[in-house]
C-alpha positions in Angstrom: 45.0 -63.9 255.5 42.0 -64.0 253.2 40.8 -67.6 252.9 40.5 -67.4 249.2 44.2 -66.4 248.9 45.2 -69.2 251.3 43.3 -71.7 249.1 44.9 -70.4 246.0 48.4 -70.5 247.5 47.8 -74.1 248.7 46.8 -75.1 245.2 49.7 -73.4 243.4 52.2 -74.7 246.0 50.8 -78.2 245.6 51.0 -78.1 241.8 54.5 -76.7 242.0 55.7 -79.6 244.1 53.9 -82.2 242.1 57.0 -83.1 240.0 58.4 -84.6 243.1 55.5 -87.1 243.2 55.9 -88.0 239.5 59.7 -88.5 240.1 58.9 -91.1 242.7 57.2 -93.0 239.8 60.2 -92.6 237.4 60.6 -96.4 237.2 57.1 -96.7 235.7 56.5 -96.1 232.0 54.8 -92.7 231.4 51.8 -94.3 229.5 51.1 -96.5 232.5 51.3 -93.6 234.9 48.9 -91.6 232.8 46.6 -94.5 232.5 46.4 -94.9 236.3 46.0 -91.1 236.7 43.0 -91.2 234.3 41.5 -94.3 235.9 41.8 -93.2 239.5 40.8 -89.6 238.7 37.6 -91.0 237.2 37.0 -92.9 240.4 37.6 -89.8 242.4 35.3 -87.5 240.4 32.6 -90.2 240.2 32.5 -90.5 244.0 32.5 -86.7 244.3 29.7 -86.0 241.7 27.7 -88.9 243.2 28.0 -87.4 246.7 26.7 -84.1 245.3 24.0 -85.9 243.3 25.1 -84.3 240.1 24.6 -87.1 237.6 21.2 -86.0 236.5 22.3 -82.5 235.7 25.4 -83.7 233.9 23.5 -86.1 231.7 20.9 -83.4 230.9 23.6 -81.0 229.8 25.2 -83.6 227.5 21.9 -84.4 225.9 20.7 -80.8 225.4 23.9 -79.2 224.2 24.1 -78.9 220.4 27.9 -78.7 220.1 28.8 -82.2 221.2 32.4 -81.8 220.0 33.0 -78.9 222.4 32.0 -81.3 225.2 34.0 -84.4 224.1 37.1 -82.9 222.4 38.7 -81.7 225.7 39.1 -85.3 226.8 41.7 -85.8 224.0 43.5 -82.5 224.9 43.7 -83.3 228.6 45.0 -86.8 227.8 47.8 -85.4 225.6 48.6 -82.7 228.2 48.8 -85.2 231.1 51.0 -87.6 229.1 53.4 -84.9 227.8 53.7 -83.4 231.3 54.4 -86.7 233.1 56.7 -88.0 230.3 58.7 -84.7 230.5 59.1 -84.8 234.3 60.1 -88.4 234.4 62.5 -87.9 231.4 64.4 -85.1 233.1 62.7 -82.2 231.3 61.3 -80.4 234.3 62.6 -77.0 233.3 60.8 -77.2 229.9 57.5 -78.1 231.7 57.8 -74.9 233.8 58.3 -72.9 230.6 55.1 -74.4 229.2 53.1 -73.2 232.2 54.8 -69.8 232.1 53.7 -69.2 228.5 50.3 -70.9 228.9 48.4 -67.6 229.9 49.9 -65.9 226.8 48.9 -68.7 224.6 45.3 -68.4 226.0 45.3 -64.7 225.1 46.5 -65.4 221.6 43.8 -68.1 221.1 41.2 -65.7 222.4 42.1 -63.2 219.7 41.9 -65.9 217.0 38.8 -67.8 218.0 36.8 -65.5 220.2 37.7 -62.3 218.3 38.9 -60.6 221.5 40.7 -57.3 221.1 44.1 -56.9 222.8 45.4 -53.8 224.3 48.7 -52.5 223.1 50.7 -53.8 226.0 49.0 -57.2 225.7 50.2 -57.4 222.1 53.6 -56.4 223.3 53.6 -59.2 225.9 52.6 -61.9 223.4 55.2 -60.7 220.9 58.0 -60.7 223.5 57.0 -64.2 224.5 57.1 -65.4 220.9 60.5 -63.8 220.5 61.7 -65.6 223.6 60.6 -69.0 222.1 62.4 -68.1 218.8 65.6 -67.1 220.5 65.5 -70.3 222.6 65.0 -72.3 219.4 68.0 -70.8 217.6 70.4 -70.3 220.5 69.5 -73.6 222.2 69.4 -75.3 218.9 66.1 -77.1 219.6 62.5 -76.0 219.4 61.0 -76.2 222.9 58.2 -78.6 221.7 57.5 -79.8 225.2 56.7 -76.3 226.5 54.7 -75.4 223.4 52.7 -78.6 223.4 51.9 -78.2 227.1 50.9 -74.6 226.7 49.0 -75.3 223.4 47.0 -78.2 224.6 46.2 -76.5 228.0 45.3 -73.2 226.3 43.0 -75.0 223.7 41.5 -77.1 226.5 40.7 -73.9 228.4 39.2 -72.3 225.3 36.8 -75.2 224.7 36.0 -75.5 228.4 35.0 -71.8 228.3 32.5 -72.5 225.6 31.3 -75.8 227.3 28.1 -75.9 229.4 29.8 -78.2 231.9 31.4 -76.8 235.0 34.9 -78.0 236.1 33.8 -81.1 238.0 31.3 -82.2 235.4 33.8 -81.6 232.6 36.6 -83.6 234.3 34.2 -86.4 235.2 33.1 -86.7 231.6 36.6 -86.3 230.2 38.1 -89.0 232.4 35.0 -91.1 231.8 35.7 -91.0 228.0 39.4 -91.9 228.5 38.8 -94.5 231.2 37.7 -97.2 228.6 41.0 -97.3 226.6 43.2 -96.9 229.7 41.3 -99.6 231.6 41.9 -102.0 228.6 45.6 -101.1 228.7 45.9 -101.6 232.5 44.1 -105.0 232.2 46.5 -106.0 229.4 49.5 -105.1 231.5 48.1 -107.0 234.5 47.3 -110.1 232.4 50.7 -110.2 230.7 52.7 -109.7 233.9 54.0 -106.3 232.7 52.1 -104.2 235.2 54.1 -101.9 237.5 51.1 -101.9 239.8 52.2 -105.2 241.3 55.9 -104.4 241.7 55.6 -103.4 245.4 53.3 -101.8 247.8 54.8 -98.3 247.5 54.4 -98.2 243.7 50.8 -99.5 244.0 49.9 -96.8 246.5 51.6 -94.1 244.5 49.7 -95.1 241.3 46.4 -95.5 243.2 46.7 -92.0 244.7 47.2 -90.2 241.4 43.5 -89.5 241.2 43.6 -87.8 244.7 46.7 -85.9 243.8 45.0 -84.4 240.8 41.4 -84.0 242.2 41.9 -82.5 245.6 44.0 -79.4 244.5 41.5 -78.8 241.7 38.6 -78.7 244.2 40.5 -76.3 246.4 41.3 -74.1 243.3 37.7 -73.9 242.3 36.8 -72.8 245.8 39.6 -70.1 245.6 38.4 -68.9 242.2 35.0 -68.2 243.7 36.4 -66.2 246.6 39.0 -63.9 245.1 39.4 -61.6 242.1 40.4 -63.3 238.8 43.2 -60.7 238.4 44.8 -61.8 241.8 44.3 -65.4 240.9 46.1 -64.8 237.6 49.1 -63.2 239.2 49.4 -65.9 241.9 49.3 -68.6 239.2 53.0 -67.9 238.3 54.0 -69.4 241.7 53.7 -73.0 240.5 55.8 -72.8 237.3 58.4 -70.9 239.3 58.6 -73.7 241.9 58.8 -76.2 239.0 61.6 -74.2 237.5 63.5 -74.0 240.8 63.1 -77.8 241.3 64.5 -78.5 237.8 67.5 -76.3 238.4 68.4 -76.8 242.0 66.9 -80.2 243.0 67.2 -82.2 239.8 70.3 -80.4 238.5 69.0 -80.0 234.9 71.2 -78.0 232.5 70.3 -74.3 232.3 72.3 -73.2 229.2 72.5 -69.8 227.6 69.6 -70.4 225.2 67.3 -71.4 228.0 68.4 -68.4 230.2 67.8 -65.9 227.4 64.4 -67.5 226.4 63.2 -67.6 230.0 64.3 -63.9 230.4 62.1 -62.9 227.5 59.2 -64.9 228.8 59.4 -63.4 232.3 59.6 -59.9 230.8 56.5 -60.7 228.7 54.7 -62.0 231.9 55.6 -58.8 233.8 54.3 -56.6 231.0 51.1 -58.7 230.8 50.5 -58.7 234.6 51.2 -55.0 235.1 49.0 -54.0 232.1 46.2 -56.2 233.4 46.4 -54.9 237.0 46.5 -51.3 235.7 43.5 -51.9 233.4 41.3 -53.5 236.1 42.2 -50.7 238.6 41.3 -48.0 236.1 38.1 -49.9 235.3 37.1 -50.0 239.0 37.9 -46.3 239.5 35.7 -45.5 236.5 32.9 -47.6 238.0 33.2 -45.7 241.3 33.1 -42.4 239.5 29.8 -43.2 237.8 
């Protein structure tokens, strides 16, 4: 098997199984889990970037870039995304988180049209429209707007949009973003410890689980970056549906969450939209390659 594909599969399988990890921390308040995730992620990325001697380059990019908001705003978005995801998983909304990551690529396409003035092909418009219809049907049949899924997809899609325009690479960006968030979360962690409300001191298992949140987020990201450099973006895009599928299966078969008629119909439309989007993208890239060979 191609090493790039193996790395991508590892990442997506890892991300797909991650709800199991957060469920082990279900007894800890979501805000405290996210605070530890930010803190220990900052520690992880600080060690990594120090090992690669990348501080000078990171500081230079921050100083010389004219659009500071493009550099700093992603920190807010990633904080909201992480909190929403962890709260949803620990509050028994695993299925809705999977929906969020299913529609995320389509949200990214839509944002590209609005802010980057990208032109969509006919079938891409069809995919986005079908997905939107699925969300509407889920809202009316299920009787509740899937705000968890939309918030996850919206914050992740907007985060990706800003990161695309940022001069920072993935490691530099996450080091800065967790570095910005580390000040308020550190104050919160210290407050919990000083008032005896901290879950970090409950027992050794909880302490280790909280301390390893940085590794759980950092390691698969590094593997993913390696995979992205080794295989085609189109293949990486198709493989990405592995992890929301695993999350969906965990929600239904492991955590026994309710899959009612509204959710089934909504998911069906989303899956049809993703199929249309993936087939169109694969066909377009294949035709583009054939045209390049012909020249």
